[in-house]
N, C-alpha and C positions, 0 to 999 in steps of 0.2 A: 504493500500500499504506500502511496505517496505520503511523505512525512508531514507536509504542510496540512494535507487533508486529515491525517490522523490527529494532529494537534487541535485542529478546529472542531472535529467531531468530539474530542475529549472534553474541551472546555465548554461546549454547548450542551452537554448532557445535563438534564435537570438535577441529577444527584451529585454533580461535580462540586468538589470542595477545592478551592485554589491550592495549587501545589507550587513549590519552588521549582525553578528550571531543573535542578539536579534531581529532585523527586520525580518530576515528570519524565525525564530521560531514563531514570532507573526503571520506572513502570513500563517503559517501552522495551525493556531489555530483551525480551523474547523475539522482538521483531528484527534484531540485529542491525540497528541503525548506527552509522558512524557518528561520533559525538560532534565533530566539527560540522557535519551536515545538519545535525539537529539544531545547533546554534545559528547556523545560517538561515534555516527555515524559520526559527523563532524570531530572529531579527527582522526578517522580511515581513512576517505577519504583523509585527509590532508597527513597522513603518506603514503598512497597509491598513492599520487600525482594525485588523481582524481579532487581535489579542492585545491586551495591555497588562502592565504590571501594577499590582496594588502597592500601597505605601510600604508594605512589609516585603516587597519584592517578589510576590507570588504571581503566577500566571493566571489571568482570568479573561473571559471573553470581553471584547470591547463593548459589546451591547450591554452586558451586565453592569458595566461601569458608567453607563449613560451615553456611550458614543454610538452614533448612527451615521450611516452613509446615505447620501441622496443627491438630487440634482437641484441646483439653485435657480430659482425663477425670480429675477429682479423686477421691481415695480417700474412703471414708466416714469414716475417721479417720486420724490420723498425719501429715496435712499434705502428703503426697507425692501424686504423680499420674503420668499417662502422656500422651504426645502421640502421636497417630497421624498419620503422614505418608505420602507416596507411596513412601517408601523403608523403611517399617517403623515399629515402635513404639519410643518412647524413654521411659526412666524419668526422672522429674523429682524430685530430692531436695527435701525441705521447704524448704531454704534458697534454692532456685533457682526458685520458682514465680512470683516477681515480682508478687505480688498478683493472679495470674490465678485465675479461678474456673471451676467445672465448665461445660463447653460453650463456653468462649471460643475464638475463632480466634487463634492465636498464632504467633510466629516463635521458633524455637529454634536453639541452637548447641551443638554437642557440647562437653562439659566439658573444660577444659584439662587436659593430662596431669599438671600439678603439683597438681591438686586431690586431696584425700583420697578423693573419690568416683570418681576416674578408674580405669578398668580393671575395674569391677565389672559391666559389661554395657553396654547401650546408654544411657549417661547423657547428659543434656543439660540446659541451662538455658534458661529463657524469657527472651528479650531484648526482646520487643515484644508487646503485645496489639493485634491488628489490629481485632478486633470482639468485643464482648461477646456471650456466648451467650444470655443471658436478659435481658429487660427487665421481666418480671413473674414473680412466684412465688406459690405457695400456702403459707400457714403459719398458725400459731396466734397470735392477738392476746393480748398480755399488757399489762395496765394496772395501774399502781400509783401511790400517792402518796408523794412525798418532801418532807416538810414541807408547805408550802402549794402545792407544784407537782405537776401531774399529768404522768406520763410514760407513754409507750406504745411498744412495739416488737413486731415480728413475728418469730417463730422459724420459719425455713423448714421445710417438710415434708420436702424432699429433704435427706437427711443429708450429701450431697456438697457442699451449699452451706454454708460454714462461718461466714458472717457473719449477724448479726442486723440487722434494718432498723428504724431509728428512724422513727416517723411523727408528724406534727404533730397535737397534741391539739385544735387548733381545728377545729370542725366534724367531730369524729372520728366515723367510722362504726363500728358494732359495739360489742360488749361484751367484757369480759375472758373469755377462753376460747373465743372464736368462731374458726372457720375462715374465713380471708379471702383475697382475692386482692389482692396488693400490687404497685404499680407502682414500680420503682426509679428514683429521680431522680438519685442520686449514689452512686457505689461507694466502698467504704472506701479511705482514703488511707494506711493503715498496717496492719501486722500486728495482727490481733485487733480491728481498728476496726469501727465500725458503718457500715452503708450508710444512706442516707436514702430515704424513699419516702412514698407515699400509698396509702390503701386505696381500691380501685376497686369491690370487690364483697364483700358478706358472704354466706358460703355456709351458715352454720349453726353450731350448737354443736359444739365439738371432740370431745365425747363422744357425739354423736348419729350414728345411721346415715345420715340424710339429709345432714348437714354433711360427713361423710367421703366419702360417695358422690360428691357434687358436687365435692369437692376432688380426688379421684382423676381424675375426668373432665377437669377443668380442667388439672391438672398434666400430663396426658398429651396435651393438645391434642385431645381428642375432643369433638366437637360433636354434640348429639342432634338438631339442626335443620339444615335445608338453606337456603341463600340463596334468596330469592324467584325470581330468574331461573332457577335450577336446577330448582326445583319446576315453574315455568311450562313450561320446555322438556320436562321429563319428562311432564307432562300432555299436551302437544302431540304428542310422538312416540308416546305410548302409545295415542292415539286413531286412529292410522293403521290402515287395513284390512289384515289379514293376507292376503298374496297368495302364490300358488305360482309366480309368474312367475320363470322361469329356475332353478327349484329342482327337485331330485328329490322327487317326491311319495311320501311314505311313510305317508300317513294311513290306508291299509288294513292296514298291517303290525301285528303284535302287539308293540306297544311300550308300556312302562309304567314308572312310577317306584316306588321303594321308599325311604322316608325315615321320620324320626321323626314321631310323631303331631302334635307342635306346630310342625313346620317349615312355613314359608310361602314360602320362596325355593327352589323346586324347580328346580335347574338341570341335572339329569342324568336321562336315561331310558335304558333298555336294551332290547336285543332279541337273539335268538340263532337261528342256523340251523345245524343239524347236517348236515354234508356227509359224503361217502363217505370223505374223507381227514382229517376233523377238524371244525373249527367256524369260523363267521364271527360274531364278536361285534360287535354294533352298540352303540356308545356315542353317544347323541344329546344334544348340549349346547346349551342356550339360546344363540341367536345374538345376544348382547348388543351386539356391535359394529355390528349393523344399526341399532340405536337410539342408541348412544353414538358419535357421530362425532368423529374426531380434531380436537382443538382447540376443541371446543364447550364451553359452560359445564358441561355434564354431565361431559364428559371431564376438564376441569381439576379439577372437584371430586372426581371418582373417583380420579385419580392422587394428589391430595393426601391423601385418606383411605387409599387403598391396600388396605383390607380392611374387611369387616364385623367388628364387635366383639360378642362374645356374652357377656352378663353373666347373673347369676343370674335376674334378673326382666325383662330386656329385651334386645333386639338393636338395636345402632346400625348401620344398614346402610351399605354403601358407596354404594348408589344409592337414590334416593327410592322410596317404597313403590309408586308407580305403575308402576315397572319391576320392582323386586325381588320384590314380592308380586303384581304384575299381569301386564303383557304379556309379561315375560320368564320368568315362572314356568311351568313345564310342567305346569299343572293338568290334571286328567283331563277328557276329553270336549271339549276346545277345541283349535282349530288354533294351532300355535306354530311360529315360525321357528327352525331349529336348524342346527348345524354337526355333521354325522354323521361319525364315524370307524368304518370297518369294518375290523376286525382279523382277518386270516386266520391261524388257528393249526392246527398239526398235532395228532394225537391225544395227544401228550405235553405239549401246552400251549405249545410253542415258537412264537414269533411268526414267521410267514413273510413277511407283507407288511401294508401298511396302505393304505387308500384313504379320502380325505376329500372330502366333498361338502357343498355348501350344500343344505339340505333343508327340508321342512315335515312335521310329524308331528301326530298327534292321539292323545295318551296314552290307552290303553284302561283304565287303572286308576291311582288314586292309592294305591299300596301303603303299608302301615305295617309297620315292622320287627317290632314286638311281635306283630302278627297273623300275619305269615308265620312267625315263630318258633314260634308256637302250632301252626300247621299242620305244621311239621316235627316237632314233638313228638307231636302227637295224630292226624295224618293226617286221614282222612275224619271222624273224631269231633270235629274242631276246630269250634268255633262259627263260625269264619271261612271254612271250606272252601267253602261255597256262594257266599260273596261273591266269592271269587277263582277260581271254577270255570272261567271262560273264559280264564284265563291260567295255570292251575295246571300244565298239561303243559309249557309253556314254562319255567315256574319250576323244575320238577324237572330239566329238561335243563340249566338254568343252574347248578343245584346240582352236577350232574355235572362241568361245566367248572370250577366254583369249586374243587372238591376236587382236580382235576388241577393247577390253577394254584397252589393252596396247597402241594401236595406238591412241585411244581417250585421254588417259592419257598424252601421249607425245604431242599431238596436243594442249592441254590446258596448257602445260608447267609444269606439276607436276614433281618435281625433283626426280630422282632415284639415290641416292647416293650409289655408289659401296662399298660393305662391305669390310673392311680390317680385319675382324675377323679371329682369328687363331684357329686351332685345335691342341692341345698339346697332343701328344701321350706318354703314360706312360708305363713303364715296369711293371712286376708283383709285384714289390715293391713300385709302385707309384712314381717312379723317372722319370722325363721327358727325353725322348730319341730322340724325333723329334718334330719339329714345322712346320706345314703346313698351308697354307691359306685355309679357308673354301670356297668351291665353291658352287654357286647356279645354278641349272639347270632349265630347262623350267617348270618342274612340281612344283618346289618351287615357281617360279614366278607366276604360275597359281593360286596356293592357295593364295598367297599374293594379287593378283588382286581381287580375289573373296571376300576375307575378307575386303579389302578396300571398295569394292562396297557395301557390307552388312553394314559396319559401317557407311558409308555416308547415305545409305538409312534409317537406323534406326534413326540416328540423325535428318535427315530431317522430318521423320515421327513424332518424339516426339516434335520437335519444332512446326510443323504445328498443332499438337494437343494441344499445350499449356501445355505440361506435363513437370514437372521438369526433368532434365537430368544432367548427369556428362559428359560434353563435353571434347573433346581433342582439345586444342587450341594451336596455334603456331603464335607468333607475328612476324612482319616484322623485318628484321635484321638491325643492326646498320650500318650506312653508312661508318664510319671509319674502322670497321672491314672488311667490304666488299672491301674497297679500299686496305687494306693490303693483303687480299686474292687475289685480282686482280693482285697485283704486283707479288705475289708468282707464280701464274699461268702463268703470262706473262714471267717470268724468265725461265719457262720450255718450252717456245715456244707455249703455248696454246693461242688460239684466245680469247681475252677478250674484243673485240671491243664492244660487246653488252652491257657491263657494263658502257661504257663511253658515251653511246648514250643518256641516260636520267638521271635526278637527282633521280628519284625514282627507286627502285629495285623491279623487278618482278621475279617470279619463272621461267618464260620463258627465261629471260636473263641468269639466272644461269644455266638453263638446257642446253643452247647453249654452255656455257663454259664447262660443263661436257661432252658434246658430243665431243667437240674439244679435251678435255683431253683423252677421250677414243680412239680417232683416233690417238693420239700421243703416246699411250701406258702408260699414266700416270693416268689412271682412279682411281686406288686405292688411291694413295697418294693425288691427288687433292680432291677427295671426303672426305678423312680424314681431310684435312685442312679446307675445306669448312664447314664441320660439326662443327668444333670449332668456326667458324665465325658466325654461325647462333644462333638465340635465342633458348633456350631450350623449347621444347614442354611441356605442363603441363595440368593438369586436372582442370576444372572450372565448377561451376554451372551456369555461365553466358556465353551465346552463343557468340562466336567470330569465325572468320574464321581461317582456318589452312593454313598458308603461304606455307609451303613446298609442300603440296598436292594440293594447289590452289583450295580448295573447301570451300564453305560457311558454311556447317554444317558437323561436324564429331564427332564421339564418339567411344569408345571401347565397343563392344558388344560381340565379338567372342571368348574371352578367360576367362570365369568366374572361371575356375579351378585355374588359376594362377595369376589373376589380380582382385583386389577388385573393381575398377571402373566398370568393366564389370558385376560383380555380383550386384552392385548397380543399374545399368541400367536395368538388368533383374527384380530385385525386384519392381522397379517403374513401368516398363512396364506391369508386370503381374497384378498389382493392377488396372492399367488403363483398361486392357483387360477384367477384371472381373467386371468392373463398380464400383469399390470401392472408386474412387476419389471424394471427395467433398472439400469444401473450407478448412476444418480443416486438412484433410489428405494431401492436396496439400501443405499447409504450413509446415506440418511435413516433407514431402519429399523434399521440398526446403531447409530446414535446414539440412536434411540428405545428400543431394547432395553436399551442400557447405562443410560439414564436410568431406565427402568421398573424394571430390576433393582435399582439402588441405592436408589431411593425406596421400592420395595416391601419390601426388606429392612429398611429403617429403620422403616417403618410396621408391619411385622409384629412387630418387637421392642416397639414402643410399645403395640400392641394386646395382646400377650401379657402385658406388664407390667401394664397396666390390668386385664386379666381376672384375673390372679393376685391383685392388690391387693384388688379388690372381693370375690373369693372368700374371701380372708383376713379381710376386714372382716366379712362375714357369719358366718364361723366364730367370730370374736371375740365378736360380738353373741350368737351361740348359746351359746358357752361361758360368757359372763357370767351366763347363767341357770342355770348348772350348777356354780357355785363350791362347792367342798367335796366334789364327787362324785369317785368313783374309777373309773379306766379301766385296762385293759390297754394297754400301749404297747410300741413298739420304738425303740431308740436309732437315730436316723438321721443324726446329725452330732455330732462331738465337737470341742470347742474348748478353749482355755486358760481360759475363763471359765465352763465348764459344758458341758452337752450338751443337744441337742434330741431330743425324743421325739415319735413320731407315734402317735396313738391309733387304735383300730379304726375310728372314723368319720373318719379321715384329718385330724384336727386336730393341728397341730404346735405345741409349746410348749417353753419353755426351763426346764431344771432348773439353776438357778444353782449355781456351785461354793460360794457362800457358804452354801447350805443343806445342804451335805454335810459341813462341818467342814474343818479345815485339813490341810496336809501332803500334798496331792495333786500328783503328777507328771503333766505333760501330755507324752505321747510323740507328737511330730508325725509320726514315721515310721509308727507303728502305730495312730494315731488312738485313743488310749486315755487315760483319766484313772485313775491308779492310786495306791493308798496301801496298802503292805503286801500283805495277802491280798485286798484289795478292788480290783477293776478294772472300770471302765465302758468298754465298747467298742462299736463299730458293730455293729448287728444284735442286740444283747442285748435279751432280753425283760424288761420291768419292769412294775411297777404304780405309777401316779401318782395324785395328787390335784390337781384344779384349784385352784391357790392364789389367783390373781387375774388380772384381764384389764385391759389398757390399750387402750381402743378407739381413742383418738387416735393412739397409736403402732402400732396393729394388732398387739399383742403379747400372747401368752398365756404365763403363767408357771405351771409345775407344781412340785409338791413330791413327792419320791420317797417312796413308801409302803414298798416293798421291792423288791429285785431277785430274780429267779428264781434258785434255788439253783445251777442249772447254769451261770449266768453269772458267778458269783464265782470268780475264778481263785485256787486255793490254791497260791500260790507259796512257795517256801522263802524265809526272811529273806535279804535281800540282803547281800552282803559289803560291807565298807567300801570296797574297791577299786571295786566296781560302782557304789556311790553317788557316789564321786568322779568316776568316768568319766561318769556321767550329768550331772554338773554342767557338763561341758565339751562334751557332744554336743548333739544337737538336742532332747533331752528337757529340759524346764525345770520348776522348781518354781514353783507359783503360789500366791498368797495366798488362804487360806480365812478363815472368820469368826474362828477362834481361832488361826490359824497365824501364824508369823513372816513378815516381809516378805522375799521372795526376788526374784531377777531374773525378770521376766516377758518371755516371748518376744513380739515384735511379730508381733503376729501377722503319635428322634426318635423312653417312648412317643413317637414323633413325633406332633405334632398331626396327627391323621389327616386332613390336608387333601387331599382327593382331587384 
């Protein structure tokens, strides 16, 4: 046995009583370890904070002495941060960060009880930085002259990185105001100190679309190209002849796809049989695992990417185009290898059973959402009716099942968050010229319901078979966040009585609020705010329920071209179907499922962040062309420094408190800024003017034109006692342009991934 592993196992035993190094080495006598090797191992473990020495010089586990390892997450401002460990999250006050920076791997120890910070929660101090989290960063280059000397430094793009980087001006790349990639050669040695570094790539001007676009991709680790060996493997495996050997042949069945007009990675097709007792829904998914073998260059690249990333003007795929747009895409009229899930449902839409088979299909039609929606609206008078005549009867039967599934979903309280996603239209030069809301028709909702049904059926199937799985889980929401959401919705006139009825929060209660919001015409904005109030869904090898969908078992099975968890589920399923699982392979797949879940959750966050940043970048460029124009808007967030408002075309900007005048109170409990009879609150309708835009910071600033009359609260003048009370409670006075200085407070729509 490895000596380091033996030491760790020894000190972590519940019955272990600390031993001196000599006593421990003696106890290992039968293992025949060399004494010098033992001391080297012990020293290494001490430096790694796996073990520590007590005051009496005895060996103990670092954890038993209050030391924990974790990753440091710095705040955007304030100097504090948090460290996430295997035992939970710890708050790190500003004085105890020990010059750690965002992303660093650190060792922490709980704060001593004599500290003024003790007892305020899970507080800790950083005692060691094990590994720096970043070695390169993206930022804006600033160059200036001081006397006869030239100086240059880089201001990081990420607001959580609080230091600037000095760069050598000899052979300096780039110009003042460029977005650059900077390699860090030395970290700051004191608070508010500078790091040292060198510029390795110039991305473009800080105020340009291209420069910011490239900066976002680089900062999020998203590469638009694949390594040569990965592309070579993709070309090789995609040239393989498609064969039906060992597969269920479904090429004569009425199976077809429905997707958006511009989609190129078609990974799901559908079929339906109406039976005497209900339905058999067929969901046929591209068999990507046939081409992407475990441990291959393709597989290693896919797990590192984790997901395809969809931007305004391009897709960065998880797999090379030879697979994503080629042999794995279920294009019409060609043979394709699939993994088919046949879900048997009764007439009420309840899942009775699921059967999964390796199959081969030939899609009868490449359907388009907009065209099927037109048929639903115009019937035989639709210009597309003839095009789909050979599948139209099956489609109408599918619509019947969809309505049953939708009603069943509503009955059990599954939340349907209305998307506020935008479609940004570009001119021939790639410049944004219009922003419109993406609309979902009945055919989009049909596919969504069918994919939800298949995902639930597969997860249930794998759980009942005791097969490892990468589940999609969603925890219950935090009560305080739901209370804040309830206040926001109530301010809009939305019925939130269901949330006050019980202490526990259920999907049904939130669904009732969403229904009320839809009736009031606030579906989009209420869904958007609720989404921020819910926990983030994630991937896990441990089965847990999905709160938002109100289902016990759920996984992602239907999109293996663009999501690694789906590919993982396929790989495990096929081994099970082929009878390859034994105790050893089950253990292997349990480890694989855990790794896939963790990496996929991280990659999903990274992709969503990049997508939102680029979406905001295009909105800034668009709004920069409309400075001075007025828009109707809704207040979507209130802070101590102003409020954010969202326009009808879903562009969000800040109305700074400095533009409102002085004397405003920020009420943290009620999310309002108020002064006398004037009150700005969540959900209020206002009219704004586009004041200015900072493309480098991706920030839009608005000026208030006027507030709707019904949103101005006509309150009676407050008594002196009430004002005094406010100065001590959670409400605080903040500084306006003309105001006096007062104390300032410190401060799943689920992506419908089928």
